[in-house]
C-alpha positions in Angstrom: 0.0 0.0 0.0 1.2 3.5 -0.8 0.3 6.6 1.1 1.7 10.0 0.2 4.7 8.4 -1.6 5.4 6.0 1.3 5.3 2.3 1.1 3.3 1.1 3.9 3.3 -2.4 5.5 0.7 -4.1 7.8 2.0 -4.5 11.4 0.2 -6.5 14.3 1.6 -7.4 17.7 0.6 -10.1 20.1 1.8 -10.6 23.7 2.5 -14.5 24.0 3.6 -17.0 26.6 6.4 -19.6 26.1 4.1 -22.4 25.2 2.5 -20.4 22.3 5.9 -19.3 21.1 7.1 -22.9 20.9 4.0 -24.0 19.1 4.1 -21.3 16.4 7.8 -21.3 16.0 7.7 -25.1 15.4 5.1 -24.7 12.7 7.0 -21.8 11.1 10.3 -23.7 11.0 9.0 -26.0 8.1 7.3 -23.3 6.2 9.6 -19.9 6.1 13.3 -19.3 6.5 15.2 -17.6 9.3 16.2 -14.0 8.7 19.6 -13.9 6.9 21.1 -11.9 9.8 20.3 -14.6 12.3 23.3 -16.0 14.4 22.4 -19.3 16.0 18.8 -18.6 15.7 18.5 -14.9 16.3 20.3 -11.7 17.2 20.7 -8.9 19.8 19.2 -5.5 19.1 19.8 -2.3 21.1 18.0 1.0 20.1 18.4 4.5 21.5 15.0 6.3 21.1 14.5 10.1 21.0 11.6 12.2 22.3 10.9 15.8 22.6 10.8 17.9 25.8 7.1 17.2 26.1 7.4 13.4 25.7 5.2 13.6 22.5 6.2 10.2 21.2 5.2 8.6 24.5 2.1 10.6 24.8 0.9 10.0 21.2 1.3 6.2 21.6 -0.6 6.0 24.9 -3.3 8.3 23.6 -3.9 6.2 20.6 -3.0 8.9 17.9 -3.4 7.1 14.6 -0.6 8.9 12.8 2.6 9.2 14.7 6.3 8.7 14.4 9.4 8.3 16.4 13.2 8.3 15.8 15.8 5.8 17.0 19.4 4.8 16.3 19.9 1.0 16.3 22.7 -1.5 16.4 22.9 -5.2 16.2 25.0 -7.5 18.4 26.4 -4.5 20.2 28.6 -3.9 17.2 29.4 -0.7 15.4 29.5 -2.3 11.9 26.1 -1.2 11.2 24.5 1.7 13.0 20.9 2.7 11.5 19.1 6.0 12.0 15.4 5.1 11.7 12.1 6.9 11.8 9.2 4.5 12.4 5.9 6.0 11.3 2.5 4.6 12.1 -0.6 5.0 10.1 -3.1 2.9 12.1 -2.2 -0.6 11.5 0.3 0.3 8.8 4.0 1.2 9.1 6.8 2.8 7.2 10.4 2.8 8.3 12.8 4.9 6.3 16.4 4.5 7.4 20.0 5.8 6.9 23.3 4.7 8.2 25.6 6.8 10.5 29.1 6.2 11.8 30.1 5.8 15.5 31.6 9.2 15.7 28.4 10.7 14.1 26.3 8.9 16.7 28.2 10.4 19.4 28.0 13.8 17.9 24.2 13.5 17.6 24.0 12.6 21.4 26.2 15.6 22.1 23.9 17.9 20.3 26.5 18.5 17.4 24.4 17.4 14.5 24.8 19.9 11.8 26.2 17.4 9.5 22.8 15.8 9.2 21.8 18.7 6.9 24.1 17.3 4.1 22.6 13.8 4.4 19.3 12.2 3.2 15.9 13.7 3.6 15.4 11.6 6.7 18.6 12.9 8.3 17.6 16.5 7.4 14.2 15.9 9.0 15.9 14.5 12.1 18.0 17.6 12.3 15.0 20.0 12.0 13.2 18.1 14.7 16.2 18.2 17.0 16.4 21.9 16.6 12.7 22.8 16.6 11.2 20.2 18.8 14.2 19.6 21.3 14.4 15.9 20.3 16.9 14.2 22.7 18.0 10.7 23.8 15.0 9.3 26.0 15.7 5.6 26.7 17.6 2.6 25.4 15.5 -0.5 24.4 17.4 -3.8 24.4 16.1 -7.2 23.5 16.7 -10.5 21.6 14.9 -11.3 18.3 14.2 -14.4 16.3 13.0 -13.6 12.9 11.5 -15.5 10.0 10.8 -14.2 6.5 8.9 -15.3 3.4 9.2 -13.6 -0.1 5.6 -14.4 -0.9 3.7 -11.5 0.6 7.0 -10.0 1.9 6.1 -11.5 5.4 8.4 -11.0 8.4 7.4 -12.7 11.7 9.6 -11.9 14.7 9.6 -13.1 18.3 11.1 -10.6 20.8 12.3 -11.7 24.2 14.3 -10.4 27.2 13.0 -6.9 26.8 15.1 -4.5 28.9 15.2 -0.7 29.4 18.6 1.1 29.7 18.3 4.3 31.7 21.5 5.7 32.9 23.3 6.6 29.6 22.6 7.3 25.9 25.7 5.4 25.0 24.4 2.2 23.2 28.0 1.0 23.1 28.6 1.2 26.9 29.4 -1.9 28.9 27.9 -0.2 31.9 24.3 0.3 31.0 21.8 -0.2 33.8 19.2 -2.6 32.3 15.8 -3.4 33.9 13.4 -6.2 32.8 10.3 -5.0 31.1 8.4 -8.3 30.2 6.8 -10.6 32.7 8.7 -13.8 33.1 8.0 -16.2 30.2 6.5 -13.4 28.0 7.5 -12.6 24.5 6.2 -10.2 21.8 5.1 -11.7 18.5 5.1 -9.2 15.5 3.7 -10.0 12.2 4.5 -7.5 9.2 3.4 -8.0 5.6 2.7 -6.0 2.4 -0.7 -6.8 0.9 -1.4 -10.4 2.2 -0.2 -13.3 4.2 -0.1 -16.7 2.5 -2.7 -19.0 3.7 -0.2 -21.7 5.0 1.6 -19.0 7.1 -1.7 -17.5 8.4 -2.8 -21.0 9.5 0.5 -21.6 11.3 -0.1 -18.4 13.4 -3.3 -19.8 14.6 -2.6 -20.8 18.2 -5.6 -20.5 20.6 -6.9 -17.0 20.8 -4.1 -14.6 19.9 -5.0 -11.2 21.1 -3.7 -8.1 19.4 -1.9 -5.7 21.6 -1.0 -1.9 21.2 2.0 -2.5 23.6 5.1 -0.8 22.3 8.7 -1.9 23.4 9.4 1.8 23.7 6.4 2.5 25.9 7.2 -0.5 28.2 10.8 0.6 28.6 9.9 4.2 29.1 7.4 3.4 31.9 9.9 1.1 33.4 12.4 4.0 33.4 10.0 6.3 35.0 9.2 3.7 37.8 12.9 3.6 38.7 14.1 7.1 38.0 10.9 9.4 37.9 13.0 12.5 37.0 13.9 10.8 33.7 10.5 12.2 32.4 12.0 15.6 32.3 15.8 15.0 31.9 17.2 13.6 28.6 19.9 10.9 28.8 23.5 11.9 28.4 26.6 10.0 27.4 
């Protein structure tokens, strides 16, 4: 689906228990392939999310605003080989996720507020600069978890299981070995996410039928932000620093 020049994908989320995870994963193994980036079944993801001085990204999500967006910088396996700046845009049950790559030095510059170099980058980078300057976007919380991903070319389907969700709340440095992490999922809980373009092949849809899956509006960002507030209430008003 296209909207205002953006390619949109469906996205649905479900909170599941370990038993449902094992059931669905067992069915999918014979039907679709693991993501090409998987290492021994999955990989670690760590993202630094940005929000403005009013906490708009958090408030819009909790208020159910249908069109919203938030920025994050993401790494994989705690490595600086690939550092992605992303803007996740939501349009109801549809998503768009434009991205650009930045270097480790550029990441640190952004966190220090030295981001004029973004003006010579892509449209996404220029937009990010403008929102930093006009809305006061600043590091808000680190979102850390383990992901198992499966993909299917037919329908461009992507199914992920996210576990061990933790909030990092004492630093903006996603490369630090001293991040204070706090668990955000109940024991034995995972997040199942299903993304696709226009349709899901029937055999995959059937594999996802496991009891009564209930869609959730839960966001890993929101869960981590609320955990952060529980432990450090002042974090609601003070951006993370390096």
